[in-house]
C-alpha atoms as a printed R data frame, in Angstrom:
    type eleno elety resid chain resno       x       y       z
1   ATOM     1    CA   UNK     A     1 134.028 140.502  85.937
2   ATOM     2    CA   UNK     A     2 132.932 137.382  87.815
3   ATOM     3    CA   UNK     A     3 129.462 135.980  87.337
4   ATOM     4    CA   UNK     A     4 127.037 136.525  90.216
5   ATOM     5    CA   UNK     A     5 126.540 133.540  92.497
6   ATOM     6    CA   UNK     A     6 123.850 132.317  94.881
7   ATOM     7    CA   UNK     A     7 125.636 134.210  97.666
8   ATOM     8    CA   UNK     A     8 125.048 137.509  95.864
9   ATOM     9    CA   UNK     A     9 121.292 137.382  96.619
10  ATOM    10    CA   UNK     A    10 119.901 136.873 100.118
11  ATOM    11    CA   UNK     A    11 116.528 135.631 101.343
12  ATOM    12    CA   UNK     A    12 115.152 136.971 104.631
13  ATOM    13    CA   UNK     A    13 113.761 134.718 107.341
14  ATOM    14    CA   UNK     A    14 110.257 136.133 106.660
15  ATOM    15    CA   UNK     A    15 110.516 135.301 102.960
16  ATOM    16    CA   UNK     A    16 111.750 131.773 103.697
17  ATOM    17    CA   UNK     A    17 108.831 131.176 106.104
18  ATOM    18    CA   UNK     A    18 106.305 132.427 103.541
19  ATOM    19    CA   UNK     A    19 107.812 130.340 100.733
20  ATOM    20    CA   UNK     A    20 107.628 127.303 103.016
21  ATOM    21    CA   UNK     A    21 103.933 127.983 103.745
22  ATOM    22    CA   UNK     A    22 103.130 128.390 100.046
23  ATOM    23    CA   UNK     A    23 105.016 125.244  99.010
24  ATOM    24    CA   UNK     A    24 103.284 123.230 101.768
25  ATOM    25    CA   UNK     A    25  99.977 123.895  99.962
26  ATOM    26    CA   UNK     A    26 101.462 122.971  96.563
27  ATOM    27    CA   UNK     A    27 102.953 119.455  96.957
28  ATOM    28    CA   UNK     A    28 103.947 119.192  93.274
29  ATOM    29    CA   UNK     A    29 106.078 122.354  93.536
30  ATOM    30    CA   UNK     A    30 109.554 122.446  95.067
31  ATOM    31    CA   UNK     A    31 110.851 126.013  94.745
32  ATOM    32    CA   UNK     A    32 110.057 129.674  94.150
33  ATOM    33    CA   UNK     A    33 111.447 131.066  90.892
34  ATOM    34    CA   UNK     A    34 112.294 134.764  90.712
35  ATOM    35    CA   UNK     A    35 112.821 136.293  87.270
36  ATOM    36    CA   UNK     A    36 113.587 139.694  85.799
37  ATOM    37    CA   UNK     A    37 112.035 140.611  82.467
38  ATOM    38    CA   UNK     A    38 111.575 143.742  80.406
39  ATOM    39    CA   UNK     A    39 108.364 145.668  81.014
40  ATOM    40    CA   UNK     A    40 106.468 147.055  83.933
41  ATOM    41    CA   UNK     A    41 106.101 150.721  84.839
42  ATOM    42    CA   UNK     A    42 109.841 151.366  85.190
43  ATOM    43    CA   UNK     A    43 111.496 149.251  82.479
44  ATOM    44    CA   UNK     A    44 112.079 145.925  84.244
45  ATOM    45    CA   UNK     A    45 109.806 143.788  86.354
46  ATOM    46    CA   UNK     A    46 110.184 140.907  88.783
47  ATOM    47    CA   UNK     A    47 108.215 137.724  88.343
48  ATOM    48    CA   UNK     A    48 107.457 135.052  90.948
49  ATOM    49    CA   UNK     A    49 106.419 131.497  90.054
50  ATOM    50    CA   UNK     A    50 106.365 128.104  91.715
51  ATOM    51    CA   UNK     A    51 108.522 125.422  90.087
52  ATOM    52    CA   UNK     A    52 108.474 121.657  90.196
53  ATOM    53    CA   UNK     A    53 111.985 121.244  88.810
54  ATOM    54    CA   UNK     A    54 115.235 123.114  88.453
55  ATOM    55    CA   UNK     A    55 116.714 124.072  85.068
56  ATOM    56    CA   UNK     A    56 120.303 123.043  84.423
57  ATOM    57    CA   UNK     A    57 121.655 126.612  84.551
58  ATOM    58    CA   UNK     A    58 119.561 127.866  87.492
59  ATOM    59    CA   UNK     A    59 121.268 129.297  90.533
60  ATOM    60    CA   UNK     A    60 119.667 127.902  93.688
61  ATOM    61    CA   UNK     A    61 119.529 129.831  96.945
62  ATOM    62    CA   UNK     A    62 118.794 127.634  99.966
63  ATOM    63    CA   UNK     A    63 117.370 129.142 103.153
64  ATOM    64    CA   UNK     A    64 115.778 127.271 106.065
65  ATOM    65    CA   UNK     A    65 114.801 124.284 103.918
66  ATOM    66    CA   UNK     A    66 113.351 126.243 100.990
67  ATOM    67    CA   UNK     A    67 114.827 126.903  97.573
68  ATOM    68    CA   UNK     A    68 114.708 130.046  95.443
69  ATOM    69    CA   UNK     A    69 115.697 129.593  91.786
70  ATOM    70    CA   UNK     A    70 117.077 132.399  89.630
71  ATOM    71    CA   UNK     A    71 118.210 132.072  86.021
72  ATOM    72    CA   UNK     A    72 121.672 133.494  85.193
73  ATOM    73    CA   UNK     A    73 120.347 136.476  83.199
74  ATOM    74    CA   UNK     A    74 117.964 137.555  85.978
75  ATOM    75    CA   UNK     A    75 120.737 137.071  88.537
76  ATOM    76    CA   UNK     A    76 122.872 139.681  86.754
77  ATOM    77    CA   UNK     A    77 120.159 142.290  87.428
78  ATOM    78    CA   UNK     A    78 119.651 141.120  91.015
79  ATOM    79    CA   UNK     A    79 123.227 140.952  92.295
80  ATOM    80    CA   UNK     A    80 123.373 142.204  95.880
81  ATOM    81    CA   UNK     A    81 119.583 142.092  96.303
82  ATOM    82    CA   UNK     A    82 117.536 140.904  99.251
83  ATOM    83    CA   UNK     A    83 114.287 138.981  98.786
84  ATOM    84    CA   UNK     A    84 111.830 139.754 101.592
85  ATOM    85    CA   UNK     A    85 108.166 139.134 102.364
86  ATOM    86    CA   UNK     A    86 106.188 142.078 103.697
87  ATOM    87    CA   UNK     A    87 102.724 141.832 105.229
88  ATOM    88    CA   UNK     A    88 101.275 145.325 105.616
89  ATOM    89    CA   UNK     A    89  97.842 146.853 105.937
90  ATOM    90    CA   UNK     A    90  97.721 147.536 102.179
91  ATOM    91    CA   UNK     A    91  98.675 143.954 101.302
92  ATOM    92    CA   UNK     A    92 101.227 141.190 101.519
93  ATOM    93    CA   UNK     A    93 103.893 140.569  98.898
94  ATOM    94    CA   UNK     A    94 107.403 139.469  98.139
95  ATOM    95    CA   UNK     A    95 109.636 142.502  97.736
96  ATOM    96    CA   UNK     A    96 113.134 142.754  96.360
97  ATOM    97    CA   UNK     A    97 115.533 145.353  97.694
98  ATOM    98    CA   UNK     A    98 117.873 145.849  94.758
99  ATOM    99    CA   UNK     A    99 120.871 148.141  95.333
100 ATOM   100    CA   UNK     A   100 121.196 148.712  91.577
101 ATOM   101    CA   UNK     A   101 117.623 149.961  91.074
102 ATOM   102    CA   UNK     A   102 117.616 153.705  90.437
103 ATOM   103    CA   UNK     A   103 113.811 153.922  90.470
104 ATOM   104    CA   UNK     A   104 110.895 151.691  91.285
105 ATOM   105    CA   UNK     A   105 107.165 151.977  91.028
106 ATOM   106    CA   UNK     A   106 104.470 151.761  93.672
107 ATOM   107    CA   UNK     A   107 103.546 148.217  92.668
108 ATOM   108    CA   UNK     A   108 106.853 146.962  94.096
109 ATOM   109    CA   UNK     A   109 107.587 144.645  91.176
110 ATOM   110    CA   UNK     A   110 108.849 147.172  88.629
111 ATOM   111    CA   UNK     A   111 112.240 148.901  88.633
112 ATOM   112    CA   UNK     A   112 114.832 150.644  86.482
113 ATOM   113    CA   UNK     A   113 118.621 150.495  86.479
């Protein structure tokens, strides 16, 4: 089985615009890092952080001048996913549409496979 690549995760135009706005207010930061870790309501959870530098083994996804970094382990859980930004009446957040998630919780950052 081939390792997932940057092409296996997509970033929507809305997410790229929002990342750009956030990074414009944080001049020392250069990218948004997305991680998957154990925990949350459903077994796994997504994490979002701003980064000032890229790790050697990070996969970088470039979209409209912004960079999203994902470590290789997290990328395995996110293959085929879409990173979006949703601004709704109940709040605004980054959301990941993961085709491998069999369940997710109302918080939008927790999922199970």
